[in-house]
C-alpha positions, 0 to 999 in steps of 0.5 A, spaced: 483 519 482 490 516 483 497 517 486 503 515 482 510 512 484 516 513 479 522 508 478 528 511 474 531 506 470 538 509 470 538 507 478 540 500 476 538 493 474 536 492 482 531 498 481 528 496 474 527 489 477 523 492 483 519 496 479 517 490 475 516 485 481 511 491 484 507 491 478 506 484 477 504 483 484 499 489 484 496 486 478 495 480 482 492 483 488 485 485 489 482 486 496 478 492 499 484 494 504 489 494 499 490 500 494 488 497 487 493 498 481 490 503 476 495 503 470 502 503 469 506 507 464 513 506 461 518 511 458 525 510 456 527 513 462 522 511 467 516 507 470 510 510 473 505 506 477 498 509 478 495 506 484 488 508 487 488 514 491 487 513 499 482 517 502 482 519 509 488 520 514 494 515 516 492 511 522 498 514 526 495 521 525 488 519 527 491 516 533 495 522 535 489 527 534 484 523 538 488 523 544 485 516 546 484 510 542 479 505 544 480 498 544 474 497 539 477 502 534 484 499 535 481 492 534 477 494 528 484 497 525 488 491 527 483 486 524 483 490 517 490 490 517 491 482 518 485 481 513 490 484 508 496 481 510 493 474 511 490 475 503 497 477 501 500 471 505 495 467 501 498 469 495 505 468 497 507 475 498 510 478 504 509 486 506 516 487 508 515 495 511 508 494 515 508 500 520 503 505 523 506 511 519 507 507 513 501 510 508 503 504 503 499 499 500 494 497 506 489 502 508 484 503 514 477 504 513 474 508 518 467 503 519 
């Protein structure tokens, strides 16, 4: 299963460039805590980027439901996120929108 992100070409050159850049980056990235690119499809009007489907829940929702989050659990999440960020940085890629509520590219695995 996968999830899809759509870019409309009519939204301008900046959006088209962002879509193409994202595709290039996603093709380079291979890490267990980063969603993998499944496929790319382009029409005259749109770009479709298909990513691996993130299973589970967002970290923020899990924290709210737990009511208590142990230091061990917290360090596990932070370690996984930092490993993914360090990997991106090793490729000279900067994630500019990283936050607990962001369901974006970095996935926490409850292990």
